[in-house]
C-alpha positions in Angstrom: 30.6 27.9 75.1 27.2 26.4 75.8 26.7 22.7 76.5 24.8 22.1 73.2 27.6 23.6 71.1 30.2 21.5 73.0 28.1 18.3 72.3 27.8 19.2 68.6 31.5 19.8 68.3 32.2 16.4 69.9 29.9 14.6 67.6 31.5 16.2 64.6 34.9 15.3 65.8 34.3 11.7 66.8 31.9 10.9 63.8 30.1 8.1 65.6 28.7 5.3 63.4 25.7 3.0 63.9 26.4 -0.5 65.2 26.2 -3.3 62.7 23.2 -4.8 64.4 21.2 -1.6 64.0 22.1 -1.3 60.3 21.0 -4.9 59.7 17.7 -4.3 61.5 17.0 -1.2 59.2 17.8 -3.2 56.1 15.4 -6.0 57.2 12.6 -3.5 57.9 13.1 -2.0 54.4 12.8 -5.4 52.8 9.7 -6.2 54.8 8.0 -2.9 53.9 5.0 -3.5 51.5 5.2 -2.2 48.0 3.0 0.7 47.2 -0.4 -0.4 45.9 -1.2 0.5 42.2 -3.5 3.4 41.6 -6.1 1.2 39.8 -6.4 -1.0 42.9 -7.1 2.0 45.1 -9.9 3.0 42.7 -13.1 1.4 44.1 -16.2 0.8 42.0 -18.1 3.4 43.9 -15.4 6.1 43.1 -15.3 5.0 39.5 -19.0 5.4 39.1 -19.1 8.7 40.8 -16.5 10.1 38.3 -17.3 8.1 35.1 -21.1 8.5 35.0 -21.2 12.3 35.2 -18.3 12.6 32.7 -20.0 10.3 30.2 -23.3 12.1 30.5 -21.6 15.5 30.0 -19.6 14.3 27.0 -22.8 12.9 25.3 -24.8 16.0 26.0 -22.0 18.3 24.8 -21.4 16.4 21.6 -25.1 16.2 20.8 -25.4 20.0 21.4 -22.5 20.8 19.1 -23.7 18.6 16.3 -27.3 19.7 16.6 -26.3 23.4 16.4 -23.8 23.1 13.5 -25.6 20.7 11.1 -28.2 22.0 8.6 -30.8 19.2 8.7 -32.3 17.0 11.4 -30.4 13.8 12.2 -32.2 10.5 12.2 -35.6 12.1 11.6 -38.1 9.4 10.7 -41.4 9.7 8.9 -42.6 10.1 5.4 -41.0 12.6 3.1 -43.2 15.7 2.5 -43.7 17.7 -0.6 -42.6 21.3 -0.3 -45.2 23.8 -1.4 -42.9 26.9 -1.5 -42.2 28.5 -4.9 -38.6 28.5 -6.0 -36.8 30.9 -8.3 -34.6 29.3 -10.9 -32.3 30.5 -13.6 -33.2 34.1 -13.1 -30.9 36.7 -14.5 -29.3 39.2 -12.1 -31.5 41.9 -13.4 -34.6 39.8 -12.8 -33.6 38.6 -9.4 -33.6 42.1 -8.0 -37.2 42.8 -9.2 -38.7 39.3 -9.0 -41.2 38.5 -6.2 -43.0 35.3 -5.4 -45.5 34.6 -2.7 -46.1 31.3 -0.8 -48.0 28.6 -2.5 -51.7 28.6 -1.7 -53.4 25.7 -0.1 -57.0 24.5 0.6 -59.7 24.0 -2.0 -59.6 25.2 -5.5 -62.0 28.0 -4.7 -60.0 29.1 -1.7 -56.6 29.0 -3.4 -54.9 32.3 -3.7 -53.4 32.4 -7.2 -50.1 34.2 -7.7 -50.4 37.9 -8.5 -50.0 39.0 -12.1 -46.9 41.0 -11.1 -45.0 38.1 -9.5 -41.8 37.4 -11.5 -43.1 39.1 -14.6 -41.0 39.2 -17.7 -39.4 42.6 -18.6 -41.2 44.2 -21.5 -39.0 44.9 -24.6 -36.3 42.5 -23.6 -35.7 39.0 -25.0 -36.1 36.4 -22.2 -36.8 32.7 -21.8 -39.6 32.2 -19.3 -40.4 28.9 -17.7 -43.2 28.2 -15.2 -44.0 24.9 -13.4 -47.3 24.4 -11.6 -48.3 21.4 -9.5 -52.1 21.2 -8.7 -54.4 18.7 -7.0 -58.0 18.1 -8.0 -60.6 16.1 -6.1 -61.2 13.1 -8.4 -60.7 11.7 -11.8 -63.7 13.6 -13.3 -62.2 16.9 -12.2 -58.9 15.8 -13.5 -60.3 15.3 -17.0 -62.2 18.6 -16.8 -59.1 20.5 -15.6 -56.9 19.0 -18.3 -59.3 20.1 -21.1 -59.7 23.5 -19.5 -55.9 24.0 -19.4 -55.7 23.3 -23.1 -58.5 25.7 -23.8 -56.8 28.4 -21.7 -53.5 28.0 -23.6 -55.3 28.3 -27.0 -57.4 31.2 -25.9 -54.3 33.2 -25.0 -52.7 32.6 -28.4 -50.6 29.7 -27.4 -50.3 26.0 -28.2 -50.3 22.7 -26.5 -46.9 21.1 -26.9 -47.6 17.8 -25.2 -50.2 16.1 -23.0 -49.9 13.0 -20.9 -53.1 11.7 -19.2 -53.2 8.7 -16.9 -56.3 7.5 -15.0 -56.4 3.8 -14.2 -59.1 1.8 -12.6 -58.4 3.3 -9.2 -59.4 6.7 -8.1 -55.8 8.1 -8.5 -55.0 9.9 -11.8 -52.4 12.2 -13.1 -51.9 14.5 -16.1 -48.8 16.3 -17.4 -49.2 19.2 -19.8 -46.6 21.4 -21.6 -48.1 24.6 -22.8 -46.5 27.3 -24.9 -48.0 30.8 -24.2 -47.0 34.2 -25.6 -44.6 35.7 -23.0 -46.6 38.9 -22.8 -49.7 36.9 -21.5 -47.9 34.3 -19.4 -48.9 35.9 -16.1 -52.6 35.8 -17.2 -52.1 32.1 -18.1 -50.5 31.3 -14.7 -53.4 33.0 -12.8 -56.1 31.1 -14.8 -54.3 27.7 -14.5 -53.7 28.1 -10.8 -57.5 28.3 -10.3 -58.0 24.8 -11.7 -57.1 23.1 -8.4 -55.2 23.3 -5.1 -51.7 24.6 -5.5 -49.1 22.1 -4.3 -46.0 23.8 -5.7 -44.8 26.5 -8.0 -41.5 27.2 -9.9 -40.6 30.2 -12.0 -37.5 30.8 -14.0 -36.3 33.6 -16.3 -33.2 33.5 -18.5 -32.1 36.7 -20.2 -31.5 36.1 -23.9 -30.9 39.8 -24.8 -27.1 39.6 -24.5 -27.0 36.6 -26.9 -29.4 38.3 -29.3 -27.3 41.5 -29.3 -24.1 39.6 -30.0 -25.7 37.8 -32.9 -27.0 41.1 -34.3 -23.4 42.6 -34.0 -22.0 39.6 -35.9 -24.6 39.9 -38.6 -23.6 43.6 -39.1 -19.9 42.7 -39.3 -20.6 39.9 -41.8 -22.7 42.1 -44.0 -19.9 44.8 -44.0 -17.4 42.1 -45.0 -19.7 40.8 -47.8 -20.0 44.4 -49.1 -16.3 44.8 -49.0 -15.7 41.6 -50.9 -18.2 42.4 -53.5 -16.6 45.8 -54.0 -13.1 44.3 -54.4 -14.4 41.8 -57.0 -15.4 44.7 -59.3 -11.7 45.6 -59.6 -10.6 44.8 -63.2 -7.0 44.4 -62.3 -7.6 41.2 -60.3 -6.0 38.0 -61.6 -8.2 34.9 -62.1 -6.6 33.3 -59.0 -7.2 36.3 -56.8 -10.8 36.6 -58.0 -11.3 32.9 -57.3 -10.1 33.3 -53.7 -12.3 36.4 -53.2 -15.4 34.5 -54.5 -14.7 31.6 -52.1 -14.4 34.1 -49.2 -17.7 35.7 -50.4 -19.5 32.4 -50.4 -18.3 31.5 -46.9 -19.3 34.9 -45.6 -22.8 34.5 -47.1 -23.1 31.1 -45.5 -22.1 32.5 -42.1 -24.6 35.3 -42.6 -27.4 32.8 -43.2 -26.5 30.8 -40.0 -26.3 33.9 -37.9 -29.7 35.1 -39.1 -31.2 31.7 -38.4 -29.7 31.7 -34.9 -31.1 35.2 -34.2 -34.5 34.2 -35.4 -34.5 31.1 -33.2 -33.5 33.2 -30.2 -36.3 35.6 -30.9 -38.8 32.8 -31.4 -37.7 31.3 -28.0 -38.4 34.6 -26.3 -41.8 35.0 -27.9 -43.4 32.0 -26.2 -43.1 31.0 -22.6 -43.2 27.4 -21.5 -45.7 26.4 -18.8 -45.5 22.9 -17.4 -48.7 21.9 -15.6 -48.9 18.8 -13.3 -52.3 17.6 -12.1 -53.0 14.8 -9.7 -55.8 13.4 -7.5 -53.5 11.9 -5.0 -53.5 13.2 -1.4 -50.0 14.5 -0.4 -48.7 14.9 3.1 -48.3 18.4 4.4 -44.9 19.8 5.0 -43.7 19.3 8.6 -42.9 22.2 10.8 -39.4 23.5 10.8 -37.3 21.7 13.3 -35.1 23.7 15.6 -31.7 23.1 17.2 -33.3 21.7 20.4 -35.2 19.1 18.3 -31.9 18.0 16.6 -30.2 17.8 20.0 -33.0 15.5 21.3 -32.7 13.3 18.1 -28.9 13.0 18.6 -29.3 12.0 22.2 -31.9 9.4 21.2 -29.6 7.9 18.7 -26.7 7.9 21.2 -28.9 6.0 23.6 -29.7 3.5 20.9 -26.0 3.1 20.1 -25.3 2.6 23.8 -27.9 -0.1 24.1 -26.4 -1.9 21.1 -23.0 -1.6 22.7 -24.3 -3.0 26.0 -25.9 -6.0 24.2 -22.6 -6.8 22.5 -20.1 -6.0 25.3 -22.4 -6.9 28.2 -21.5 -10.6 28.5 -17.8 -9.9 28.4 -18.2 -7.1 31.0 -20.1 -9.5 33.3 -17.4 -12.1 32.9 -14.7 -9.6 33.7 -16.7 -8.4 36.8 -17.0 -12.0 38.0 -13.3 -12.6 37.7 -12.5 -9.4 39.5 -14.9 -10.3 42.3 -13.3 -13.8 42.7 -9.8 -12.2 42.9 -11.0 -9.7 45.5 -12.5 -12.4 47.6 -9.3 -14.5 47.4 -7.2 -11.5 48.3 -9.3 -10.8 51.4 -9.0 -14.4 52.5 -5.2 -14.3 52.2 -5.1 -11.1 54.2 -7.2 -12.7 57.0 -4.9 -15.7 57.0 -1.8 -13.6 57.4 -3.4 -11.6 60.2 -4.3 -14.8 62.0 -0.8 -16.1 61.8 0.7 -12.9 63.2 
């Protein structure tokens, strides 16, 4: 047996214990051991800035990028509101939306304006439709405003239409406006739009078509059914075997059917009259309007959001700054006091 194995067996057999003095010394050393310092005390201002500053910048940039890419409009964009000059299609039936076309609104002077083509959003021949057109034009001064208003009324009458309403306003200043509602035969509405567009600079256009043919067909079907019911009631009344009470009931039903027939014919005539004339609303002004701003991209929206985040941070610093300075001063005093206490303890040892 080797000496090490012999020594190990003796130790296991005797089971030596530490003397009491040694044990007391170990307990005293354990009591004098300093407690572990909290993590927040080990975090120096330099380390905090090295971690917090990049994290804050990355968070601000990431949130601005996400918001700028997901939102539709620009955030916080200043400036005056511009008037859109693009034509819009409204209330068009599904059949018309497939075949309708509309070009961009023209700009520049009245002579250089490109009027809409005669085939743009044209009504369908042989089909009952409600046609609405809105034109917004600018003229140079009040004299041209008066001349354009009179010319617009002459255009409507020359095409077989009427002037439903006119509103003309030109005060003492150089700014004037005119609003006209014209009723033009729907077959000649494209010609009317072309001639009216030449009266000034086009600021905006709107066209709308509503299909009235299904409603007219339904009224015609109801008229046929009512006429057949009237004929049946009249035939039944010729029966000599009817009692007076039965005849009275049939005559009441006949009167009600004739009244319904009159109402249906009136509704059908109104629908056809609505489809015969198109409504053109013309707006004239001498006021200078701002051009539409260029379309803003996602990068512009990100820059706007970062700008507003910087403004919000500045406001937060103004509000929280004094409290932060006070807390920093208290922390500095406590740190100085702690260092003095450490130097005093080292001097005593």
